[in-house]
C-alpha positions as a Python dict, from the first residue, in 0.01 Angstrom:
ca = {
    (1, 'M'): (0, 0, 0),
    (2, 'S'): (-157, 28, 340),
    (3, 'Q'): (-451, 245, 402),
    (4, 'R'): (-395, 557, 618),
    (5, 'A'): (-627, 621, 908),
    (6, 'V'): (-877, 907, 858),
    (7, 'H'): (-782, 1193, 1085),
    (8, 'Q'): (-1054, 1331, 1324),
    (9, 'C'): (-1086, 1713, 1280),
    (10, 'Q'): (-995, 1910, 1590),
    (11, 'C'): (-1151, 2237, 1502),
    (12, 'Q'): (-1387, 2421, 1737),
    (13, 'I'): (-1689, 2330, 1524),
    (14, 'C'): (-1623, 1953, 1515),
    (15, 'R'): (-1545, 1934, 1871),
    (16, 'S'): (-1878, 2093, 1971),
    (17, 'A'): (-2171, 1849, 2037),
    (18, 'E'): (-2402, 2043, 1800),
    (19, 'G'): (-2446, 1920, 1442),
    (20, 'H'): (-2296, 2161, 1184),
    (21, 'P'): (-2278, 2137, 803),
    (22, 'E'): (-1897, 2188, 808),
    (23, 'K'): (-1854, 1868, 1018),
    (24, 'E'): (-1943, 1654, 722),
    (25, 'Y'): (-1720, 1861, 483),
    (26, 'H'): (-1418, 1828, 739),
    (27, 'H'): (-1481, 1439, 754),
    (28, 'Q'): (-1497, 1411, 366),
    (29, 'L'): (-1181, 1621, 322),
    (30, 'N'): (-1001, 1386, 573),
    (31, 'V'): (-1125, 1085, 388),
    (32, 'V'): (-999, 1208, 52),
    (33, 'L'): (-658, 1309, 205),
    (34, 'S'): (-620, 963, 348),
    (35, 'R'): (-609, 818, -6),
    (36, 'L'): (-354, 1068, -133),
    (37, 'D'): (33, 1043, -123),
    (38, 'E'): (227, 1299, 74),
    (39, 'Q'): (282, 1559, -182),
    (40, 'Q'): (-70, 1539, -305),
    (41, 'R'): (-199, 1595, 42),
    (42, 'R'): (27, 1890, 100),
    (43, 'W'): (-80, 2062, -229),
    (44, 'S'): (-453, 1993, -178),
    (45, 'V'): (-438, 2127, 177),
    (46, 'A'): (-237, 2431, 59),
    (47, 'L'): (-479, 2506, -209),
    (48, 'E'): (-765, 2504, 38),
    (49, 'A'): (-572, 2716, 287),
    (50, 'N'): (-517, 2971, -16),
    (51, 'R'): (-897, 2963, -83),
    (52, 'I'): (-971, 3036, 282),
    (53, 'G'): (-707, 3322, 307),
    (54, 'H'): (-567, 3463, 627),
    (55, 'G'): (-565, 3200, 899),
    (56, 'G'): (-632, 2919, 647),
    (57, 'A'): (-307, 2719, 726),
    (58, 'E'): (-384, 2736, 1095),
    (59, 'L'): (-746, 2623, 1042),
    (60, 'L'): (-653, 2344, 786),
    (61, 'S'): (-387, 2226, 1047),
    (62, 'Q'): (-667, 2173, 1299),
    (63, 'I'): (-888, 2001, 1039),
    (64, 'T'): (-627, 1769, 883),
    (65, 'G'): (-364, 1734, 1151),
    (66, 'M'): (-102, 1852, 903),
    (67, 'N'): (174, 2074, 1035),
    (68, 'V'): (140, 2446, 948),
    (69, 'S'): (495, 2455, 808),
    (70, 'T'): (406, 2168, 573),
    (71, 'I'): (102, 2354, 451),
    (72, 'R'): (319, 2667, 398),
    (73, 'K'): (570, 2458, 210),
    (74, 'G'): (281, 2344, -9),
    (75, 'R'): (180, 2696, -72),
    (76, 'C'): (540, 2789, -176),
    (77, 'E'): (548, 2495, -419),
    (78, 'L'): (215, 2589, -576),
    (79, 'V'): (335, 2966, -616),
    (80, 'N'): (642, 2821, -806),
    (81, 'D'): (404, 2600, -1030),
    (82, 'L'): (567, 2288, -878),
    (83, 'E'): (878, 2352, -1081),
    (84, 'E'): (1108, 2200, -814),
    (85, 'R'): (891, 1887, -786),
    (86, 'P'): (949, 1572, -1012),
    (87, 'S'): (644, 1471, -1217),
    (88, 'D'): (727, 1105, -1222),
    (89, 'R'): (799, 1030, -849),
    (90, 'V'): (674, 1140, -506),
    (91, 'R'): (1008, 1228, -354),
    (92, 'I'): (1301, 1420, -507),
    (93, 'P'): (1609, 1230, -604),
    (94, 'G'): (1846, 1175, -317),
    (95, 'G'): (1568, 1179, -51),
    (96, 'G'): (1538, 924, 221),
    (97, 'R'): (1805, 709, 388),
    (98, 'K'): (2144, 672, 232),
    (99, 'P'): (2238, 313, 139),
    (100, 'V'): (2463, 136, 399),
}
């Protein structure tokens, strides 16, 4: 499995020239996310967005580069206790390209 590149945070804090404690947290979050599969990234970012509350999805989108709709999808999956998600695979059966 190839290693994903670590996303560079685009939030206002990280784009400023000043040192700020949140910069290191945003970098570490992106390092961890670079090692997770797609559903684990979605759930982790959704969980953090829930912790932040109002505006969390938009802020985490800037920090991680993940689309806001993907974060909202992760929130919905968490609300439903991941019932629709298979526990033994990353994608649901039937996903991806159809065989030729």
